[in-house]
N, CA, C and O atoms as a Maestro MAE file, in Angstrom:
{
 s_m_m2io_version
 :::
 2.0.0
}

f_m_ct {
 s_m_title
 :::
 protein
 m_atom[244] {
  # First column is atom index #
  i_m_mmod_type
  r_m_x_coord
  r_m_y_coord
  r_m_z_coord
  i_m_residue_number
  s_m_chain_name
  s_m_pdb_residue_name
  s_m_pdb_atom_name
  i_m_atomic_number
  :::
  1 25 16.552 -53.784 57.842 1 A "MET " " N  " 7
  2 3 16.842 -54.118 58.195 1 A "MET " " CA " 6
  3 2 17.434 -55.955 56.963 1 A "MET " " C  " 6
  4 15 17.375 -56.358 55.801 1 A "MET " " O  " 8
  5 25 17.851 -56.327 58.126 2 A "ARG " " N  " 7
  6 3 18.193 -57.632 56.351 2 A "ARG " " CA " 6
  7 2 18.110 -58.994 57.213 2 A "ARG " " C  " 6
  8 15 17.985 -59.029 58.437 2 A "ARG " " O  " 8
  9 25 18.200 -60.071 56.383 3 A "THR " " N  " 7
  10 3 18.165 -61.225 56.759 3 A "THR " " CA " 6
  11 2 19.760 -61.478 55.703 3 A "THR " " C  " 6
  12 15 20.016 -61.117 54.554 3 A "THR " " O  " 8
  13 25 20.481 -62.159 56.609 4 A "MET " " N  " 7
  14 3 21.286 -62.831 56.275 4 A "MET " " CA " 6
  15 2 21.661 -64.259 56.554 4 A "MET " " C  " 6
  16 15 22.002 -64.740 57.634 4 A "MET " " O  " 8
  17 25 21.525 -64.910 55.274 5 A "ILE " " N  " 7
  18 3 21.341 -66.467 55.540 5 A "ILE " " CA " 6
  19 2 22.293 -67.182 55.593 5 A "ILE " " C  " 6
  20 15 22.788 -66.947 54.490 5 A "ILE " " O  " 8
  21 25 22.900 -67.856 56.032 6 A "GLY " " N  " 7
  22 3 24.023 -68.773 56.018 6 A "GLY " " CA " 6
  23 2 25.034 -70.340 57.102 6 A "GLY " " C  " 6
  24 15 25.626 -71.373 56.789 6 A "GLY " " O  " 8
  25 25 24.633 -69.475 58.634 7 A "HIS " " N  " 7
  26 3 25.542 -69.425 59.919 7 A "HIS " " CA " 6
  27 2 24.306 -71.743 59.271 7 A "HIS " " C  " 6
  28 15 23.612 -72.242 58.384 7 A "HIS " " O  " 8
  29 25 24.840 -72.007 60.375 8 A "THR " " N  " 7
  30 3 23.816 -73.159 60.912 8 A "THR " " CA " 6
  31 2 23.175 -72.971 62.076 8 A "THR " " C  " 6
  32 15 21.961 -73.167 62.131 8 A "THR " " O  " 8
  33 25 23.996 -72.504 63.339 9 A "SER " " N  " 7
  34 3 24.306 -71.842 63.967 9 A "SER " " CA " 6
  35 2 24.134 -70.611 64.864 9 A "SER " " C  " 6
  36 15 23.749 -69.632 64.225 9 A "SER " " O  " 8
  37 25 24.297 -70.419 66.030 10 A "GLY " " N  " 7
  38 3 23.600 -68.494 66.740 10 A "GLY " " CA " 6
  39 2 25.278 -67.792 66.683 10 A "GLY " " C  " 6
  40 15 26.396 -68.011 67.148 10 A "GLY " " O  " 8
  41 25 24.453 -66.668 65.637 11 A "ILE " " N  " 7
  42 3 25.531 -66.111 65.229 11 A "ILE " " CA " 6
  43 2 26.140 -65.550 67.015 11 A "ILE " " C  " 6
  44 15 25.412 -65.375 67.992 11 A "ILE " " O  " 8
  45 25 27.845 -65.360 66.942 12 A "LYS " " N  " 7
  46 3 27.899 -64.671 68.139 12 A "LYS " " CA " 6
  47 2 28.832 -63.823 68.395 12 A "LYS " " C  " 6
  48 15 29.198 -63.488 69.522 12 A "LYS " " O  " 8
  49 25 29.447 -63.269 66.904 13 A "VAL " " N  " 7
  50 3 29.936 -62.270 66.897 13 A "VAL " " CA " 6
  51 2 29.869 -61.403 65.430 13 A "VAL " " C  " 6
  52 15 29.533 -61.908 64.359 13 A "VAL " " O  " 8
  53 25 30.199 -60.220 65.595 14 A "ILE " " N  " 7
  54 3 29.791 -59.447 64.398 14 A "ILE " " CA " 6
  55 2 31.517 -58.412 63.802 14 A "ILE " " C  " 6
  56 15 32.697 -58.730 63.949 14 A "ILE " " O  " 8
  57 25 31.014 -57.418 63.276 15 A "ALA " " N  " 7
  58 3 32.009 -56.651 62.340 15 A "ALA " " CA " 6
  59 2 32.108 -56.596 61.409 15 A "ALA " " C  " 6
  60 15 31.992 -57.397 60.482 15 A "ALA " " O  " 8
  61 25 32.453 -55.180 61.535 16 A "PHE " " N  " 7
  62 3 32.069 -54.722 60.288 16 A "PHE " " CA " 6
  63 2 33.365 -53.782 59.769 16 A "PHE " " C  " 6
  64 15 34.166 -52.995 60.275 16 A "PHE " " O  " 8
  65 25 32.998 -54.502 58.102 17 A "SER " " N  " 7
  66 3 34.983 -53.456 57.146 17 A "SER " " CA " 6
  67 2 35.372 -52.268 57.333 17 A "SER " " C  " 6
  68 15 34.988 -51.512 56.441 17 A "SER " " O  " 8
  69 25 36.132 -51.670 58.328 18 A "PRO " " N  " 7
  70 3 37.059 -50.509 58.189 18 A "PRO " " CA " 6
  71 2 36.638 -49.017 57.451 18 A "PRO " " C  " 6
  72 15 36.601 -47.850 57.841 18 A "PRO " " O  " 8
  73 25 36.333 -49.742 56.123 19 A "GLN " " N  " 7
  74 3 35.395 -48.810 55.584 19 A "GLN " " CA " 6
  75 2 33.741 -48.967 56.032 19 A "GLN " " C  " 6
  76 15 32.994 -47.988 56.012 19 A "GLN " " O  " 8
  77 25 33.484 -49.724 56.257 20 A "GLY " " N  " 7
  78 3 32.633 -49.918 56.674 20 A "GLY " " CA " 6
  79 2 31.263 -50.987 55.214 20 A "GLY " " C  " 6
  80 15 30.177 -51.318 55.689 20 A "GLY " " O  " 8
  81 25 31.436 -51.221 54.229 21 A "SER " " N  " 7
  82 3 30.419 -52.318 53.551 21 A "SER " " CA " 6
  83 2 30.883 -53.777 53.267 21 A "SER " " C  " 6
  84 15 31.130 -54.470 52.279 21 A "SER " " O  " 8
  85 25 30.879 -53.919 54.844 22 A "TYR " " N  " 7
  86 3 30.692 -55.874 54.569 22 A "TYR " " CA " 6
  87 2 31.414 -55.382 55.415 22 A "TYR " " C  " 6
  88 15 32.201 -54.447 55.565 22 A "TYR " " O  " 8
  89 25 30.780 -56.595 56.188 23 A "LEU " " N  " 7
  90 3 29.948 -57.669 57.464 23 A "LEU " " CA " 6
  91 2 30.991 -58.340 57.920 23 A "LEU " " C  " 6
  92 15 32.076 -58.327 57.339 23 A "LEU " " O  " 8
  93 25 30.824 -58.816 58.712 24 A "ALA " " N  " 7
  94 3 31.931 -60.391 59.015 24 A "ALA " " CA " 6
  95 2 31.055 -60.478 60.169 24 A "ALA " " C  " 6
  96 15 30.723 -59.598 60.963 24 A "ALA " " O  " 8
  97 25 30.702 -61.880 60.102 25 A "SER " " N  " 7
  98 3 30.109 -62.935 60.994 25 A "SER " " CA " 6
  99 2 30.005 -64.067 61.283 25 A "SER " " C  " 6
  100 15 29.453 -64.933 60.604 25 A "SER " " O  " 8
  101 25 30.790 -64.267 62.864 26 A "GLY " " N  " 7
  102 3 31.184 -66.067 63.171 26 A "GLY " " CA " 6
  103 2 30.319 -66.608 64.075 26 A "GLY " " C  " 6
  104 15 29.565 -65.904 64.747 26 A "GLY " " O  " 8
  105 25 30.360 -67.822 64.151 27 A "ALA " " N  " 7
  106 3 29.236 -67.908 65.121 27 A "ALA " " CA " 6
  107 2 30.139 -69.916 65.450 27 A "ALA " " C  " 6
  108 15 31.269 -70.360 65.243 27 A "ALA " " O  " 8
  109 25 28.653 -70.608 66.106 28 A "ARG " " N  " 7
  110 3 28.932 -71.612 66.302 28 A "ARG " " CA " 6
  111 2 29.048 -72.482 65.657 28 A "ARG " " C  " 6
  112 15 29.532 -73.560 66.002 28 A "ARG " " O  " 8
  113 25 28.673 -72.227 64.701 29 A "ASP " " N  " 7
  114 3 29.204 -73.906 63.220 29 A "ASP " " CA " 6
  115 2 30.945 -73.508 63.468 29 A "ASP " " C  " 6
  116 15 31.451 -74.620 63.317 29 A "ASP " " O  " 8
  117 25 31.602 -72.958 63.634 30 A "GLY " " N  " 7
  118 3 32.901 -72.585 63.439 30 A "GLY " " CA " 6
  119 2 32.894 -72.139 61.758 30 A "GLY " " C  " 6
  120 15 33.807 -72.348 60.959 30 A "GLY " " O  " 8
  121 25 32.224 -71.795 61.621 31 A "LYS " " N  " 7
  122 3 32.262 -70.379 60.200 31 A "LYS " " CA " 6
  123 2 32.610 -69.188 60.502 31 A "LYS " " C  " 6
  124 15 32.549 -68.937 61.705 31 A "LYS " " O  " 8
  125 25 33.265 -67.625 59.223 32 A "ILE " " N  " 7
  126 3 33.277 -67.024 59.370 32 A "ILE " " CA " 6
  127 2 32.294 -66.818 57.547 32 A "ILE " " C  " 6
  128 15 32.205 -67.546 56.558 32 A "ILE " " O  " 8
  129 25 31.736 -65.428 57.914 33 A "GLU " " N  " 7
  130 3 30.356 -65.438 56.554 33 A "GLU " " CA " 6
  131 2 31.086 -64.369 56.237 33 A "GLU " " C  " 6
  132 15 31.798 -64.571 57.221 33 A "GLU " " O  " 8
  133 25 31.654 -63.232 55.674 34 A "ILE " " N  " 7
  134 3 32.056 -62.560 54.613 34 A "ILE " " CA " 6
  135 2 30.641 -61.932 54.152 34 A "ILE " " C  " 6
  136 15 29.866 -62.660 53.533 34 A "ILE " " O  " 8
  137 25 30.354 -60.847 54.387 35 A "TRP " " N  " 7
  138 3 28.932 -60.414 53.677 35 A "TRP " " CA " 6
  139 2 29.499 -59.084 53.364 35 A "TRP " " C  " 6
  140 15 30.434 -58.515 53.926 35 A "TRP " " O  " 8
  141 25 28.217 -58.380 51.607 36 A "ASP " " N  " 7
  142 3 27.985 -57.298 51.389 36 A "ASP " " CA " 6
  143 2 26.892 -56.531 52.282 36 A "ASP " " C  " 6
  144 15 25.936 -57.184 52.701 36 A "ASP " " O  " 8
  145 25 26.944 -55.893 52.425 37 A "TRP " " N  " 7
  146 3 25.924 -55.403 53.704 37 A "TRP " " CA " 6
  147 2 25.122 -54.324 52.871 37 A "TRP " " C  " 6
  148 15 24.252 -53.780 53.551 37 A "TRP " " O  " 8
  149 25 25.197 -53.917 51.668 38 A "ARG " " N  " 7
  150 3 24.464 -53.093 50.745 38 A "ARG " " CA " 6
  151 2 23.641 -54.077 50.411 38 A "ARG " " C  " 6
  152 15 22.416 -53.977 50.461 38 A "ARG " " O  " 8
  153 25 24.280 -55.113 50.041 39 A "THR " " N  " 7
  154 3 23.154 -56.156 48.950 39 A "THR " " CA " 6
  155 2 22.085 -57.265 50.249 39 A "THR " " C  " 6
  156 15 20.983 -57.808 50.321 39 A "THR " " O  " 8
  157 25 23.310 -57.075 51.045 40 A "GLY " " N  " 7
  158 3 23.094 -58.645 51.383 40 A "GLY " " CA " 6
  159 2 23.899 -59.590 50.852 40 A "GLY " " C  " 6
  160 15 24.482 -59.850 51.905 40 A "GLY " " O  " 8
  161 25 24.244 -60.087 50.311 41 A "LEU " " N  " 7
  162 3 24.609 -61.235 49.893 41 A "LEU " " CA " 6
  163 2 25.363 -61.297 50.169 41 A "LEU " " C  " 6
  164 15 26.010 -60.297 50.480 41 A "LEU " " O  " 8
  165 25 25.935 -62.780 50.277 42 A "GLU " " N  " 7
  166 3 26.900 -63.206 50.475 42 A "GLU " " CA " 6
  167 2 28.475 -63.617 49.750 42 A "GLU " " C  " 6
  168 15 28.751 -64.526 48.968 42 A "GLU " " O  " 8
  169 25 29.397 -62.489 50.398 43 A "VAL " " N  " 7
  170 3 30.667 -62.269 49.621 43 A "VAL " " CA " 6
  171 2 31.741 -63.966 50.007 43 A "VAL " " C  " 6
  172 15 32.060 -64.726 49.093 43 A "VAL " " O  " 8
  173 25 31.961 -64.118 50.868 44 A "LYS " " N  " 7
  174 3 32.862 -65.433 51.057 44 A "LYS " " CA " 6
  175 2 32.386 -66.336 52.685 44 A "LYS " " C  " 6
  176 15 32.112 -65.934 53.816 44 A "LYS " " O  " 8
  177 25 32.483 -67.748 52.020 45 A "THR " " N  " 7
  178 3 32.629 -68.143 53.812 45 A "THR " " CA " 6
  179 2 33.910 -69.171 54.318 45 A "THR " " C  " 6
  180 15 34.100 -70.280 53.818 45 A "THR " " O  " 8
  181 25 34.779 -68.554 55.452 46 A "LEU " " N  " 7
  182 3 35.886 -69.355 56.043 46 A "LEU " " CA " 6
  183 2 35.413 -70.254 56.995 46 A "LEU " " C  " 6
  184 15 35.102 -69.968 58.151 46 A "LEU " " O  " 8
  185 25 35.362 -71.573 56.362 47 A "PRO " " N  " 7
  186 3 35.110 -72.129 57.489 47 A "PRO " " CA " 6
  187 2 36.217 -73.227 57.934 47 A "PRO " " C  " 6
  188 15 36.850 -73.605 56.948 47 A "PRO " " O  " 8
  189 25 36.458 -73.587 58.638 48 A "GLY " " N  " 7
  190 3 37.326 -74.268 59.322 48 A "GLY " " CA " 6
  191 2 38.023 -74.654 60.591 48 A "GLY " " C  " 6
  192 15 39.013 -75.331 60.870 48 A "GLY " " O  " 8
  193 25 36.824 -73.732 61.477 49 A "HIS " " N  " 7
  194 3 37.094 -73.622 62.734 49 A "HIS " " CA " 6
  195 2 36.807 -75.351 63.842 49 A "HIS " " C  " 6
  196 15 36.446 -76.402 63.313 49 A "HIS " " O  " 8
  197 25 37.058 -75.215 65.222 50 A "ASP " " N  " 7
  198 3 36.785 -76.260 65.552 50 A "ASP " " CA " 6
  199 2 35.983 -76.198 66.150 50 A "ASP " " C  " 6
  200 15 35.212 -77.139 66.336 50 A "ASP " " O  " 8
  201 25 35.826 -74.585 66.888 51 A "LEU " " N  " 7
  202 3 35.277 -74.550 68.356 51 A "LEU " " CA " 6
  203 2 34.258 -73.250 67.832 51 A "LEU " " C  " 6
  204 15 34.578 -72.504 66.907 51 A "LEU " " O  " 8
  205 25 32.929 -73.129 68.634 52 A "SER " " N  " 7
  206 3 32.805 -71.734 68.523 52 A "SER " " CA " 6
  207 2 33.303 -70.650 68.518 52 A "SER " " C  " 6
  208 15 33.777 -70.321 69.605 52 A "SER " " O  " 8
  209 25 33.410 -69.819 67.583 53 A "LEU " " N  " 7
  210 3 33.964 -68.968 67.660 53 A "LEU " " CA " 6
  211 2 33.499 -66.708 68.669 53 A "LEU " " C  " 6
  212 15 32.594 -65.898 68.871 53 A "LEU " " O  " 8
  213 25 34.384 -66.853 68.789 54 A "THR " " N  " 7
  214 3 33.803 -65.918 70.223 54 A "THR " " CA " 6
  215 2 34.757 -64.245 69.341 54 A "THR " " C  " 6
  216 15 34.096 -64.536 68.345 54 A "THR " " O  " 8
  217 25 34.972 -63.912 69.224 55 A "ASP " " N  " 7
  218 3 36.131 -63.184 68.955 55 A "ASP " " CA " 6
  219 2 36.282 -62.875 66.717 55 A "ASP " " C  " 6
  220 15 36.083 -63.704 65.830 55 A "ASP " " O  " 8
  221 25 36.504 -62.066 66.653 56 A "LEU " " N  " 7
  222 3 36.667 -61.241 65.442 56 A "LEU " " CA " 6
  223 2 37.218 -59.806 65.340 56 A "LEU " " C  " 6
  224 15 36.790 -58.880 66.030 56 A "LEU " " O  " 8
  225 25 38.254 -59.688 64.378 57 A "ALA " " N  " 7
  226 3 38.255 -57.955 64.085 57 A "ALA " " CA " 6
  227 2 39.124 -57.662 62.354 57 A "ALA " " C  " 6
  228 15 40.189 -58.138 61.962 57 A "ALA " " O  " 8
  229 25 38.432 -56.981 61.836 58 A "TRP " " N  " 7
  230 3 39.174 -56.443 60.930 58 A "TRP " " CA " 6
  231 2 39.892 -55.812 61.119 58 A "TRP " " C  " 6
  232 15 39.848 -54.905 61.951 58 A "TRP " " O  " 8
  233 25 41.635 -56.353 59.732 59 A "SER " " N  " 7
  234 3 43.277 -54.965 59.569 59 A "SER " " CA " 6
  235 2 42.741 -54.086 59.301 59 A "SER " " C  " 6
  236 15 41.953 -54.166 58.359 59 A "SER " " O  " 8
  237 25 42.942 -52.621 60.120 60 A "PRO " " N  " 7
  238 3 42.770 -50.871 58.724 60 A "PRO " " CA " 6
  239 2 43.934 -51.021 56.905 60 A "PRO " " C  " 6
  240 15 44.492 -50.294 56.083 60 A "PRO " " O  " 8
  241 25 43.636 -52.759 57.258 61 A "HIS " " N  " 7
  242 3 44.570 -52.298 55.642 61 A "HIS " " CA " 6
  243 2 44.221 -53.155 55.105 61 A "HIS " " C  " 6
  244 15 44.563 -53.334 53.936 61 A "HIS " " O  " 8
  :::
 }
 m_bond[243] {
  # First column is bond index #
  i_m_from
  i_m_to
  i_m_order
  :::
  1 1 2 1
  2 2 3 1
  3 3 4 2
  4 3 5 1
  5 5 6 1
  6 6 7 1
  7 7 8 2
  8 7 9 1
  9 9 10 1
  10 10 11 1
  11 11 12 2
  12 11 13 1
  13 13 14 1
  14 14 15 1
  15 15 16 2
  16 15 17 1
  17 17 18 1
  18 18 19 1
  19 19 20 2
  20 19 21 1
  21 21 22 1
  22 22 23 1
  23 23 24 2
  24 23 25 1
  25 25 26 1
  26 26 27 1
  27 27 28 2
  28 27 29 1
  29 29 30 1
  30 30 31 1
  31 31 32 2
  32 31 33 1
  33 33 34 1
  34 34 35 1
  35 35 36 2
  36 35 37 1
  37 37 38 1
  38 38 39 1
  39 39 40 2
  40 39 41 1
  41 41 42 1
  42 42 43 1
  43 43 44 2
  44 43 45 1
  45 45 46 1
  46 46 47 1
  47 47 48 2
  48 47 49 1
  49 49 50 1
  50 50 51 1
  51 51 52 2
  52 51 53 1
  53 53 54 1
  54 54 55 1
  55 55 56 2
  56 55 57 1
  57 57 58 1
  58 58 59 1
  59 59 60 2
  60 59 61 1
  61 61 62 1
  62 62 63 1
  63 63 64 2
  64 63 65 1
  65 65 66 1
  66 66 67 1
  67 67 68 2
  68 67 69 1
  69 69 70 1
  70 70 71 1
  71 71 72 2
  72 71 73 1
  73 73 74 1
  74 74 75 1
  75 75 76 2
  76 75 77 1
  77 77 78 1
  78 78 79 1
  79 79 80 2
  80 79 81 1
  81 81 82 1
  82 82 83 1
  83 83 84 2
  84 83 85 1
  85 85 86 1
  86 86 87 1
  87 87 88 2
  88 87 89 1
  89 89 90 1
  90 90 91 1
  91 91 92 2
  92 91 93 1
  93 93 94 1
  94 94 95 1
  95 95 96 2
  96 95 97 1
  97 97 98 1
  98 98 99 1
  99 99 100 2
  100 99 101 1
  101 101 102 1
  102 102 103 1
  103 103 104 2
  104 103 105 1
  105 105 106 1
  106 106 107 1
  107 107 108 2
  108 107 109 1
  109 109 110 1
  110 110 111 1
  111 111 112 2
  112 111 113 1
  113 113 114 1
  114 114 115 1
  115 115 116 2
  116 115 117 1
  117 117 118 1
  118 118 119 1
  119 119 120 2
  120 119 121 1
  121 121 122 1
  122 122 123 1
  123 123 124 2
  124 123 125 1
  125 125 126 1
  126 126 127 1
  127 127 128 2
  128 127 129 1
  129 129 130 1
  130 130 131 1
  131 131 132 2
  132 131 133 1
  133 133 134 1
  134 134 135 1
  135 135 136 2
  136 135 137 1
  137 137 138 1
  138 138 139 1
  139 139 140 2
  140 139 141 1
  141 141 142 1
  142 142 143 1
  143 143 144 2
  144 143 145 1
  145 145 146 1
  146 146 147 1
  147 147 148 2
  148 147 149 1
  149 149 150 1
  150 150 151 1
  151 151 152 2
  152 151 153 1
  153 153 154 1
  154 154 155 1
  155 155 156 2
  156 155 157 1
  157 157 158 1
  158 158 159 1
  159 159 160 2
  160 159 161 1
  161 161 162 1
  162 162 163 1
  163 163 164 2
  164 163 165 1
  165 165 166 1
  166 166 167 1
  167 167 168 2
  168 167 169 1
  169 169 170 1
  170 170 171 1
  171 171 172 2
  172 171 173 1
  173 173 174 1
  174 174 175 1
  175 175 176 2
  176 175 177 1
  177 177 178 1
  178 178 179 1
  179 179 180 2
  180 179 181 1
  181 181 182 1
  182 182 183 1
  183 183 184 2
  184 183 185 1
  185 185 186 1
  186 186 187 1
  187 187 188 2
  188 187 189 1
  189 189 190 1
  190 190 191 1
  191 191 192 2
  192 191 193 1
  193 193 194 1
  194 194 195 1
  195 195 196 2
  196 195 197 1
  197 197 198 1
  198 198 199 1
  199 199 200 2
  200 199 201 1
  201 201 202 1
  202 202 203 1
  203 203 204 2
  204 203 205 1
  205 205 206 1
  206 206 207 1
  207 207 208 2
  208 207 209 1
  209 209 210 1
  210 210 211 1
  211 211 212 2
  212 211 213 1
  213 213 214 1
  214 214 215 1
  215 215 216 2
  216 215 217 1
  217 217 218 1
  218 218 219 1
  219 219 220 2
  220 219 221 1
  221 221 222 1
  222 222 223 1
  223 223 224 2
  224 223 225 1
  225 225 226 1
  226 226 227 1
  227 227 228 2
  228 227 229 1
  229 229 230 1
  230 230 231 1
  231 231 232 2
  232 231 233 1
  233 233 234 1
  234 234 235 1
  235 235 236 2
  236 235 237 1
  237 237 238 1
  238 238 239 1
  239 239 240 2
  240 239 241 1
  241 241 242 1
  242 242 243 1
  243 243 244 2
  :::
 }
}
């Protein structure tokens, strides 16, 4: 079990990368956070959505 701190409001959706090494989370704060699943560290923040995120997906490439 891991606790990952980054969003400022409730997480609505998560998705693992095709290789399974990264996790993306989308929340009501309009941000997508990319995490290294093995370490629990945040890799990148993708801000800029005006509304709560309800879906996200990784490209297989």
